[in-house]
All heavy atoms as TSV, in Angstrom:
chain	resi	resn	atom	element	x	y	z
A	1	MET	N	N	0.827	-1.188	0.003
A	1	MET	CA	C	0.057	-0.036	-0.008
A	1	MET	C	C	0.856	1.246	0.002
A	1	MET	O	O	1.859	1.358	0.764
A	1	MET	CB	C	-0.915	0.043	1.209
A	1	MET	CG	C	-1.909	1.067	1.229
A	1	MET	SD	S	-3.133	0.726	2.482
A	1	MET	CE	C	-3.679	2.333	2.889
A	2	ALA	N	N	0.608	2.174	-0.861
A	2	ALA	CA	C	1.411	3.375	-0.972
A	2	ALA	C	C	1.117	4.372	0.141
A	2	ALA	O	O	0.007	4.472	0.604
A	2	ALA	CB	C	1.142	4.058	-2.321
A	3	LYS	N	N	2.127	5.110	0.546
A	3	LYS	CA	C	1.960	6.100	1.548
A	3	LYS	C	C	1.173	7.277	0.934
A	3	LYS	O	O	1.342	7.582	-0.199
A	3	LYS	CB	C	3.278	6.650	2.064
A	3	LYS	CG	C	3.989	5.634	2.922
A	3	LYS	CD	C	5.247	6.194	3.632
A	3	LYS	CE	C	5.867	7.386	3.135
A	3	LYS	NZ	N	7.092	7.791	3.828
A	4	LYS	N	N	0.321	7.943	1.709
A	4	LYS	CA	C	-0.459	9.084	1.238
A	4	LYS	C	C	-0.194	10.230	2.250
A	4	LYS	O	O	-0.103	10.033	3.432
A	4	LYS	CB	C	-1.894	8.765	1.132
A	4	LYS	CG	C	-2.200	7.753	0.107
A	4	LYS	CD	C	-3.706	7.638	-0.144
A	4	LYS	CE	C	-3.911	6.644	-1.274
A	4	LYS	NZ	N	-5.320	6.644	-1.676
A	5	LEU	N	N	-0.196	11.447	1.737
A	5	LEU	CA	C	-0.061	12.647	2.459
A	5	LEU	C	C	-1.332	13.191	2.874
A	5	LEU	O	O	-2.215	13.384	2.069
A	5	LEU	CB	C	0.700	13.617	1.659
A	5	LEU	CG	C	0.981	14.976	2.333
A	5	LEU	CD1	C	1.864	14.806	3.601
A	5	LEU	CD2	C	1.705	15.986	1.391
A	6	TYR	N	N	-1.585	13.255	4.220
A	6	TYR	CA	C	-2.807	13.818	4.770
A	6	TYR	C	C	-2.461	14.875	5.829
A	6	TYR	O	O	-1.407	14.832	6.392
A	6	TYR	CB	C	-3.593	12.733	5.494
A	6	TYR	CG	C	-4.214	11.730	4.547
A	6	TYR	CD1	C	-3.672	10.393	4.472
A	6	TYR	CD2	C	-5.254	12.040	3.743
A	6	TYR	CE1	C	-4.226	9.513	3.642
A	6	TYR	CE2	C	-5.795	11.099	2.859
A	6	TYR	CZ	C	-5.289	9.830	2.858
A	6	TYR	OH	O	-5.823	8.903	1.954
A	7	ARG	N	N	-3.383	15.750	6.062
A	7	ARG	CA	C	-3.253	16.689	7.225
A	7	ARG	C	C	-3.718	15.854	8.475
A	7	ARG	O	O	-4.674	15.123	8.427
A	7	ARG	CB	C	-4.222	17.849	7.076
A	7	ARG	CG	C	-3.783	18.857	6.011
A	7	ARG	CD	C	-4.691	20.094	5.958
A	7	ARG	NE	N	-6.001	19.715	5.429
A	7	ARG	CZ	C	-7.060	20.129	6.027
A	7	ARG	NH1	N	-7.105	20.819	7.088
A	7	ARG	NH2	N	-8.204	19.750	5.536
A	8	SER	N	N	-2.929	16.055	9.478
A	8	SER	CA	C	-3.150	15.203	10.740
A	8	SER	C	C	-4.333	15.733	11.496
A	8	SER	O	O	-4.560	16.979	11.620
A	8	SER	CB	C	-1.902	15.263	11.594
A	8	SER	OG	O	-2.121	14.575	12.828
A	9	ARG	N	N	-5.185	14.847	12.035
A	9	ARG	CA	C	-6.281	15.201	12.924
A	9	ARG	C	C	-5.763	15.203	14.384
A	9	ARG	O	O	-6.313	15.924	15.226
A	9	ARG	CB	C	-7.442	14.240	12.752
A	9	ARG	CG	C	-8.205	14.485	11.544
A	9	ARG	CD	C	-9.450	13.643	11.555
A	9	ARG	NE	N	-10.237	13.938	10.361
A	9	ARG	CZ	C	-11.357	13.483	10.160
A	9	ARG	NH1	N	-11.948	12.679	11.052
A	9	ARG	NH2	N	-12.078	13.866	9.111
A	10	ASN	N	N	-4.749	14.353	14.690
A	10	ASN	CA	C	-4.337	14.165	16.077
A	10	ASN	C	C	-3.265	15.159	16.495
A	10	ASN	O	O	-3.302	15.623	17.587
A	10	ASN	CB	C	-3.903	12.758	16.285
A	10	ASN	CG	C	-4.924	11.725	15.974
A	10	ASN	OD1	O	-6.076	11.966	16.163
A	10	ASN	ND2	N	-4.493	10.611	15.458
A	11	ASP	N	N	-2.362	15.406	15.550
A	11	ASP	CA	C	-1.155	16.236	15.869
A	11	ASP	C	C	-1.210	17.514	15.151
A	11	ASP	O	O	-0.453	17.684	14.173
A	11	ASP	CB	C	0.115	15.410	15.576
A	11	ASP	CG	C	1.359	15.960	16.233
A	11	ASP	OD1	O	1.166	16.889	17.039
A	11	ASP	OD2	O	2.430	15.571	15.915
A	12	LYS	N	N	-2.061	18.463	15.638
A	12	LYS	CA	C	-2.140	19.667	14.861
A	12	LYS	C	C	-2.212	20.863	15.829
A	12	LYS	O	O	-2.680	20.740	16.917
A	12	LYS	CB	C	-3.333	19.675	13.915
A	12	LYS	CG	C	-4.740	19.655	14.552
A	12	LYS	CD	C	-5.770	19.687	13.452
A	12	LYS	CE	C	-7.109	19.837	14.030
A	12	LYS	NZ	N	-8.109	19.889	12.909
A	13	LYS	N	N	-1.679	21.972	15.319
A	13	LYS	CA	C	-1.777	23.254	16.069
A	13	LYS	C	C	-2.743	24.221	15.303
A	13	LYS	O	O	-3.594	24.795	15.928
A	13	LYS	CB	C	-0.432	23.943	16.215
A	13	LYS	CG	C	0.584	23.150	17.021
A	13	LYS	CD	C	0.141	23.039	18.454
A	13	LYS	CE	C	1.186	22.272	19.235
A	13	LYS	NZ	N	0.763	22.057	20.604
A	14	LEU	N	N	-2.536	24.358	13.981
A	14	LEU	CA	C	-3.438	25.105	13.192
A	14	LEU	C	C	-4.331	24.294	12.311
A	14	LEU	O	O	-5.513	24.115	12.510
A	14	LEU	CB	C	-2.719	26.125	12.342
A	14	LEU	CG	C	-1.923	27.241	13.125
A	14	LEU	CD1	C	-1.119	28.045	12.147
A	14	LEU	CD2	C	-2.868	28.127	13.860
A	15	CYS	N	N	-3.760	23.746	11.291
A	15	CYS	CA	C	-4.453	22.998	10.301
A	15	CYS	C	C	-4.025	21.533	10.172
A	15	CYS	O	O	-4.618	20.776	9.487
A	15	CYS	CB	C	-4.382	23.607	8.912
A	15	CYS	SG	S	-5.108	25.230	8.848
A	16	GLY	N	N	-2.930	21.140	10.822
A	16	GLY	CA	C	-2.437	19.776	10.789
A	16	GLY	C	C	-1.503	19.478	9.649
A	16	GLY	O	O	-1.154	18.361	9.416
A	17	VAL	N	N	-1.034	20.541	8.933
A	17	VAL	CA	C	-0.157	20.369	7.810
A	17	VAL	C	C	1.219	19.835	8.282
A	17	VAL	O	O	1.759	18.848	7.721
A	17	VAL	CB	C	0.088	21.631	7.015
A	17	VAL	CG1	C	1.134	21.492	5.980
A	17	VAL	CG2	C	-1.233	22.063	6.406
A	18	CYS	N	N	1.754	20.429	9.328
A	18	CYS	CA	C	3.107	19.932	9.809
A	18	CYS	C	C	3.031	18.576	10.392
A	18	CYS	O	O	3.928	17.787	10.233
A	18	CYS	CB	C	3.633	20.955	10.852
A	18	CYS	SG	S	4.054	22.560	10.197
A	19	GLY	N	N	1.920	18.247	11.100
A	19	GLY	CA	C	1.783	16.899	11.663
A	19	GLY	C	C	1.669	15.853	10.525
A	19	GLY	O	O	2.273	14.748	10.647
A	20	GLY	N	N	0.994	16.173	9.459
A	20	GLY	CA	C	0.846	15.236	8.346
A	20	GLY	C	C	2.196	15.108	7.628
A	20	GLY	O	O	2.486	13.951	7.178
A	21	LEU	N	N	2.893	16.147	7.407
A	21	LEU	CA	C	4.246	16.055	6.812
A	21	LEU	C	C	5.212	15.228	7.663
A	21	LEU	O	O	6.006	14.438	7.128
A	21	LEU	CB	C	4.797	17.441	6.540
A	21	LEU	CG	C	4.179	18.228	5.430
A	21	LEU	CD1	C	4.777	19.655	5.433
A	21	LEU	CD2	C	4.484	17.597	4.105
A	22	ALA	N	N	5.149	15.399	8.972
A	22	ALA	CA	C	6.005	14.624	9.882
A	22	ALA	C	C	5.694	13.151	9.847
A	22	ALA	O	O	6.576	12.303	9.765
A	22	ALA	CB	C	5.864	15.142	11.294
A	23	ASP	N	N	4.388	12.775	9.776
A	23	ASP	CA	C	3.982	11.420	9.594
A	23	ASP	C	C	4.475	10.819	8.263
A	23	ASP	O	O	4.924	9.670	8.208
A	23	ASP	CB	C	2.489	11.235	9.705
A	23	ASP	CG	C	1.975	11.434	11.107
A	23	ASP	OD1	O	2.783	11.306	12.072
A	23	ASP	OD2	O	0.775	11.729	11.311
A	24	TYR	N	N	4.313	11.565	7.181
A	24	TYR	CA	C	4.674	11.098	5.880
A	24	TYR	C	C	6.172	10.801	5.735
A	24	TYR	O	O	6.570	9.847	5.172
A	24	TYR	CB	C	4.199	12.156	4.845
A	24	TYR	CG	C	4.461	11.696	3.422
A	24	TYR	CD1	C	3.569	10.772	2.843
A	24	TYR	CD2	C	5.501	12.129	2.645
A	24	TYR	CE1	C	3.761	10.371	1.505
A	24	TYR	CE2	C	5.723	11.744	1.388
A	24	TYR	CZ	C	4.824	10.854	0.771
A	24	TYR	OH	O	5.017	10.427	-0.508
A	25	PHE	N	N	6.991	11.763	6.276
A	25	PHE	CA	C	8.451	11.615	6.165
A	25	PHE	C	C	9.048	10.864	7.292
A	25	PHE	O	O	10.265	10.609	7.246
A	25	PHE	CB	C	9.088	13.013	5.983
A	25	PHE	CG	C	8.807	13.649	4.639
A	25	PHE	CD1	C	8.013	14.800	4.578
A	25	PHE	CD2	C	9.244	13.068	3.459
A	25	PHE	CE1	C	7.802	15.387	3.367
A	25	PHE	CE2	C	9.010	13.673	2.256
A	25	PHE	CZ	C	8.240	14.814	2.189
A	26	GLY	N	N	8.333	10.560	8.350
A	26	GLY	CA	C	8.843	9.813	9.448
A	26	GLY	C	C	9.782	10.651	10.336
A	26	GLY	O	O	10.751	10.201	10.902
A	27	LEU	N	N	9.505	11.940	10.482
A	27	LEU	CA	C	10.257	12.912	11.232
A	27	LEU	C	C	9.485	13.357	12.466
A	27	LEU	O	O	8.289	13.125	12.537
A	27	LEU	CB	C	10.717	14.083	10.426
A	27	LEU	CG	C	11.551	13.811	9.170
A	27	LEU	CD1	C	11.687	15.131	8.381
A	27	LEU	CD2	C	12.956	13.329	9.641
A	28	ASP	N	N	10.184	13.982	13.351
A	28	ASP	CA	C	9.589	14.619	14.522
A	28	ASP	C	C	8.802	15.820	14.100
A	28	ASP	O	O	9.334	16.656	13.341
A	28	ASP	CB	C	10.638	14.941	15.597
A	28	ASP	CG	C	10.024	15.503	16.889
A	28	ASP	OD1	O	8.915	15.163	17.194
A	28	ASP	OD2	O	10.709	16.328	17.500
A	29	VAL	N	N	7.654	15.982	14.545
A	29	VAL	CA	C	6.790	17.151	14.159
A	29	VAL	C	C	7.421	18.444	14.502
A	29	VAL	O	O	7.188	19.460	13.810
A	29	VAL	CB	C	5.335	16.984	14.695
A	29	VAL	CG1	C	5.317	17.133	16.222
A	29	VAL	CG2	C	4.390	17.908	14.017
A	30	ASN	N	N	8.167	18.517	15.633
A	30	ASN	CA	C	8.820	19.793	16.001
A	30	ASN	C	C	9.843	20.199	15.019
A	30	ASN	O	O	9.988	21.423	14.799
A	30	ASN	CB	C	9.398	19.652	17.419
A	30	ASN	CG	C	8.301	19.446	18.464
A	30	ASN	OD1	O	7.260	20.093	18.390
A	30	ASN	ND2	N	8.558	18.544	19.429
A	31	ILE	N	N	10.519	19.349	14.368
A	31	ILE	CA	C	11.513	19.730	13.347
A	31	ILE	C	C	10.779	20.347	12.177
A	31	ILE	O	O	11.200	21.342	11.602
A	31	ILE	CB	C	12.277	18.446	12.937
A	31	ILE	CG1	C	13.194	17.892	14.015
A	31	ILE	CG2	C	13.138	18.756	11.672
A	31	ILE	CD1	C	13.804	16.583	13.797
A	32	ILE	N	N	9.661	19.784	11.782
A	32	ILE	CA	C	8.901	20.331	10.630
A	32	ILE	C	C	8.325	21.700	11.057
A	32	ILE	O	O	8.369	22.629	10.225
A	32	ILE	CB	C	7.697	19.386	10.302
A	32	ILE	CG1	C	8.213	17.992	9.883
A	32	ILE	CG2	C	6.883	19.940	9.142
A	32	ILE	CD1	C	9.059	17.938	8.659
A	33	ARG	N	N	7.824	21.838	12.267
A	33	ARG	CA	C	7.308	23.160	12.701
A	33	ARG	C	C	8.352	24.245	12.742
A	33	ARG	O	O	8.117	25.320	12.310
A	33	ARG	CB	C	6.649	22.962	14.070
A	33	ARG	CG	C	5.298	22.260	13.983
A	33	ARG	CD	C	4.642	22.186	15.352
A	33	ARG	NE	N	3.459	21.391	15.186
A	33	ARG	CZ	C	3.031	20.521	16.122
A	33	ARG	NH1	N	3.718	20.344	17.167
A	33	ARG	NH2	N	1.869	19.907	15.910
A	34	VAL	N	N	9.516	23.934	13.260
A	34	VAL	CA	C	10.596	24.905	13.234
A	34	VAL	C	C	11.035	25.254	11.808
A	34	VAL	O	O	11.268	26.431	11.497
A	34	VAL	CB	C	11.868	24.369	14.068
A	34	VAL	CG1	C	13.074	25.215	13.852
A	34	VAL	CG2	C	11.485	24.271	15.528
A	35	ALA	N	N	11.130	24.294	10.922
A	35	ALA	CA	C	11.448	24.588	9.525
A	35	ALA	C	C	10.360	25.479	8.905
A	35	ALA	O	O	10.721	26.390	8.120
A	35	ALA	CB	C	11.625	23.271	8.735
A	36	ALA	N	N	9.137	25.257	9.256
A	36	ALA	CA	C	8.079	26.075	8.669
A	36	ALA	C	C	8.145	27.500	9.199
A	36	ALA	O	O	7.953	28.453	8.399
A	36	ALA	CB	C	6.734	25.465	8.996
A	37	ILE	N	N	8.463	27.690	10.460
A	37	ILE	CA	C	8.546	29.019	11.031
A	37	ILE	C	C	9.751	29.739	10.429
A	37	ILE	O	O	9.687	30.934	10.061
A	37	ILE	CB	C	8.668	28.916	12.581
A	37	ILE	CG1	C	7.321	28.486	13.143
A	37	ILE	CG2	C	9.018	30.257	13.159
A	37	ILE	CD1	C	7.300	28.093	14.611
A	38	VAL	N	N	10.869	29.066	10.305
A	38	VAL	CA	C	12.081	29.671	9.743
A	38	VAL	C	C	11.770	30.086	8.291
A	38	VAL	O	O	12.171	31.177	7.856
A	38	VAL	CB	C	13.290	28.685	9.815
A	38	VAL	CG1	C	14.385	29.166	8.962
A	38	VAL	CG2	C	13.699	28.568	11.249
A	39	SER	N	N	11.082	29.289	7.514
A	39	SER	CA	C	10.777	29.560	6.130
A	39	SER	C	C	9.801	30.825	6.010
A	39	SER	O	O	9.881	31.497	5.032
A	39	SER	CB	C	10.223	28.387	5.413
A	39	SER	OG	O	8.890	28.033	5.872
A	40	VAL	N	N	9.055	31.038	6.994
A	40	VAL	CA	C	8.132	32.182	7.014
A	40	VAL	C	C	9.000	33.484	7.139
A	40	VAL	O	O	8.753	34.453	6.483
A	40	VAL	CB	C	7.071	32.107	8.141
A	40	VAL	CG1	C	6.358	33.436	8.328
A	40	VAL	CG2	C	6.040	31.036	7.764
A	41	PHE	N	N	9.979	33.434	8.053
A	41	PHE	CA	C	10.756	34.627	8.296
A	41	PHE	C	C	11.815	34.882	7.226
A	41	PHE	O	O	12.277	36.001	7.038
A	41	PHE	CB	C	11.427	34.527	9.694
A	41	PHE	CG	C	10.492	34.723	10.804
A	41	PHE	CD1	C	10.251	33.667	11.696
A	41	PHE	CD2	C	9.764	35.912	10.914
A	41	PHE	CE1	C	9.330	33.847	12.745
A	41	PHE	CE2	C	8.832	36.069	12.007
A	41	PHE	CZ	C	8.632	34.972	12.869
A	42	PHE	N	N	12.213	33.813	6.498
A	42	PHE	CA	C	13.260	34.048	5.463
A	42	PHE	C	C	12.563	33.975	4.087
A	42	PHE	O	O	12.583	32.870	3.454
A	42	PHE	CB	C	14.348	32.978	5.588
A	42	PHE	CG	C	15.233	33.235	6.821
A	42	PHE	CD1	C	15.190	32.395	7.865
A	42	PHE	CD2	C	16.122	34.329	6.841
A	42	PHE	CE1	C	15.961	32.598	8.971
A	42	PHE	CE2	C	16.953	34.557	7.935
A	42	PHE	CZ	C	16.861	33.695	8.984
A	43	GLY	N	N	11.991	35.018	3.662
A	43	GLY	CA	C	11.453	35.095	2.318
A	43	GLY	C	C	9.933	35.069	2.349
A	43	GLY	O	O	9.299	35.599	1.392
A	44	GLY	N	N	9.249	34.567	3.324
A	44	GLY	CA	C	7.819	34.604	3.393
A	44	GLY	C	C	7.068	33.548	2.513
A	44	GLY	O	O	5.911	33.484	2.564
A	45	LEU	N	N	7.856	32.792	1.770
A	45	LEU	CA	C	7.210	31.777	0.921
A	45	LEU	C	C	6.652	30.674	1.760
A	45	LEU	O	O	5.650	30.019	1.350
A	45	LEU	CB	C	8.221	31.222	-0.097
A	45	LEU	CG	C	7.662	30.249	-1.118
A	45	LEU	CD1	C	6.599	30.941	-1.997
A	45	LEU	CD2	C	8.798	29.768	-2.012
A	46	GLY	N	N	7.106	30.432	2.985
A	46	GLY	CA	C	6.627	29.414	3.837
A	46	GLY	C	C	5.173	29.657	4.193
A	46	GLY	O	O	4.386	28.656	4.290
A	47	LEU	N	N	4.786	30.896	4.406
A	47	LEU	CA	C	3.365	31.154	4.752
A	47	LEU	C	C	2.461	30.832	3.579
A	47	LEU	O	O	1.375	30.200	3.756
A	47	LEU	CB	C	3.221	32.649	5.149
A	47	LEU	CG	C	1.861	33.097	5.529
A	47	LEU	CD1	C	1.426	32.342	6.833
A	47	LEU	CD2	C	1.832	34.564	5.861
A	48	VAL	N	N	2.871	31.205	2.395
A	48	VAL	CA	C	2.060	30.924	1.215
A	48	VAL	C	C	1.942	29.363	0.995
A	48	VAL	O	O	0.842	28.865	0.677
A	48	VAL	CB	C	2.664	31.534	-0.066
A	48	VAL	CG1	C	1.938	31.188	-1.279
A	48	VAL	CG2	C	2.713	33.111	0.110
A	49	ALA	N	N	3.073	28.683	1.190
A	49	ALA	CA	C	3.111	27.181	1.051
A	49	ALA	C	C	2.195	26.524	2.038
A	49	ALA	O	O	1.509	25.557	1.758
A	49	ALA	CB	C	4.576	26.668	1.073
A	50	TYR	N	N	2.251	27.017	3.342
A	50	TYR	CA	C	1.423	26.466	4.409
A	50	TYR	C	C	-0.044	26.672	4.030
A	50	TYR	O	O	-0.864	25.727	4.224
A	50	TYR	CB	C	1.770	27.085	5.730
A	50	TYR	CG	C	1.088	26.372	6.865
A	50	TYR	CD1	C	1.711	25.300	7.544
A	50	TYR	CD2	C	-0.170	26.729	7.316
A	50	TYR	CE1	C	1.104	24.624	8.554
A	50	TYR	CE2	C	-0.773	26.080	8.365
A	50	TYR	CZ	C	-0.154	25.033	8.971
A	50	TYR	OH	O	-0.779	24.347	10.015
A	51	ILE	N	N	-0.447	27.810	3.634
A	51	ILE	CA	C	-1.824	28.120	3.324
A	51	ILE	C	C	-2.348	27.201	2.126
A	51	ILE	O	O	-3.365	26.679	2.178
A	51	ILE	CB	C	-2.048	29.614	3.074
A	51	ILE	CG1	C	-1.840	30.382	4.394
A	51	ILE	CG2	C	-3.427	29.792	2.529
A	51	ILE	CD1	C	-1.800	31.831	4.211
A	52	ALA	N	N	-1.469	27.132	1.177
A	52	ALA	CA	C	-1.820	26.322	-0.015
A	52	ALA	C	C	-1.934	24.872	0.401
A	52	ALA	O	O	-2.874	24.132	-0.045
A	52	ALA	CB	C	-0.712	26.479	-1.102
A	53	ALA	N	N	-1.068	24.360	1.228
A	53	ALA	CA	C	-1.063	22.990	1.720
A	53	ALA	C	C	-2.361	22.735	2.525
A	53	ALA	O	O	-2.954	21.640	2.474
A	53	ALA	CB	C	0.134	22.609	2.483
A	54	ALA	N	N	-2.725	23.727	3.309
A	54	ALA	CA	C	-3.939	23.541	4.162
A	54	ALA	C	C	-5.223	23.376	3.296
A	54	ALA	O	O	-6.118	22.659	3.672
A	54	ALA	CB	C	-4.119	24.805	5.084
A	55	PHE	N	N	-5.209	23.998	2.133
A	55	PHE	CA	C	-6.374	23.856	1.240
A	55	PHE	C	C	-6.231	22.630	0.323
A	55	PHE	O	O	-7.271	22.096	-0.045
A	55	PHE	CB	C	-6.597	25.103	0.393
A	55	PHE	CG	C	-7.170	26.258	1.174
A	55	PHE	CD1	C	-6.378	27.389	1.519
A	55	PHE	CD2	C	-8.411	26.251	1.532
A	55	PHE	CE1	C	-6.908	28.408	2.206
A	55	PHE	CE2	C	-9.019	27.271	2.289
A	55	PHE	CZ	C	-8.249	28.410	2.591
A	56	LEU	N	N	-5.067	22.281	-0.076
A	56	LEU	CA	C	-4.870	21.223	-1.051
A	56	LEU	C	C	-4.779	19.827	-0.525
A	56	LEU	O	O	-5.190	18.874	-1.145
A	56	LEU	CB	C	-3.611	21.538	-1.955
A	56	LEU	CG	C	-3.772	22.816	-2.805
A	56	LEU	CD1	C	-2.434	23.074	-3.486
A	56	LEU	CD2	C	-4.894	22.727	-3.798
A	57	ILE	N	N	-4.135	19.674	0.658
A	57	ILE	CA	C	-3.948	18.352	1.216
A	57	ILE	C	C	-5.176	17.947	1.936
A	57	ILE	O	O	-5.653	18.684	2.846
A	57	ILE	CB	C	-2.731	18.372	2.190
A	57	ILE	CG1	C	-1.462	18.715	1.441
A	57	ILE	CG2	C	-2.540	16.977	2.855
A	57	ILE	CD1	C	-0.246	18.893	2.307
A	58	PRO	N	N	-5.814	16.789	1.673
A	58	PRO	CA	C	-7.003	16.344	2.322
A	58	PRO	C	C	-6.702	15.961	3.837
A	58	PRO	O	O	-5.600	15.602	4.169
A	58	PRO	CB	C	-7.416	15.071	1.621
A	58	PRO	CG	C	-6.204	14.565	0.932
A	58	PRO	CD	C	-5.317	15.817	0.686
A	59	GLU	N	N	-7.726	16.097	4.645
A	59	GLU	CA	C	-7.571	15.772	6.016
A	59	GLU	C	C	-7.606	14.263	6.255
A	59	GLU	O	O	-8.231	13.561	5.476
A	59	GLU	CB	C	-8.655	16.415	6.879
A	59	GLU	CG	C	-8.407	16.284	8.350
A	59	GLU	CD	C	-9.373	17.181	9.147
A	59	GLU	OE1	O	-10.452	17.608	8.659
A	59	GLU	OE2	O	-9.146	17.490	10.326
A	60	GLN	N	N	-6.936	13.757	7.243
A	60	GLN	CA	C	-6.804	12.373	7.493
A	60	GLN	C	C	-8.249	11.790	7.753
A	60	GLN	O	O	-9.010	12.325	8.497
A	60	GLN	CB	C	-5.959	12.141	8.738
A	60	GLN	CG	C	-5.625	10.705	9.039
A	60	GLN	CD	C	-4.672	10.635	10.212
A	60	GLN	OE1	O	-4.627	11.551	11.006
A	60	GLN	NE2	N	-4.041	9.577	10.356
A	61	GLY	N	N	-8.520	10.688	7.018
A	61	GLY	CA	C	-9.836	10.083	7.135
A	61	GLY	C	C	-10.807	10.506	6.069
A	61	GLY	O	O	-11.798	9.833	5.897
A	62	ASP	N	N	-10.541	11.600	5.353
A	62	ASP	CA	C	-11.444	11.976	4.232
A	62	ASP	C	C	-11.060	11.162	3.042
A	62	ASP	O	O	-9.950	10.829	2.790
A	62	ASP	CB	C	-11.248	13.449	3.887
A	62	ASP	CG	C	-11.782	14.415	4.952
A	62	ASP	OD1	O	-12.487	13.951	5.822
A	62	ASP	OD2	O	-11.460	15.616	4.964
A	63	ALA	N	N	-12.062	10.792	2.288
A	63	ALA	CA	C	-11.846	9.979	1.119
A	63	ALA	C	C	-11.595	10.805	-0.070
A	63	ALA	O	O	-11.352	11.407	-0.780
A	63	ALA	CB	C	-12.966	9.090	0.832
């Protein structure tokens, strides 16, 4: 069965994007969150990417 990227329902602060990415890549969620915050401050593209991911990535359990 192939891995699928979902927004996390269990491990979320805002929309669950970082929790879903951490599950998909097998990393600690705090590493993903720090990387997301750093990317927001250096260039601002991280904020746009997070908002886009929140709308495009389905939530865990949705078909």
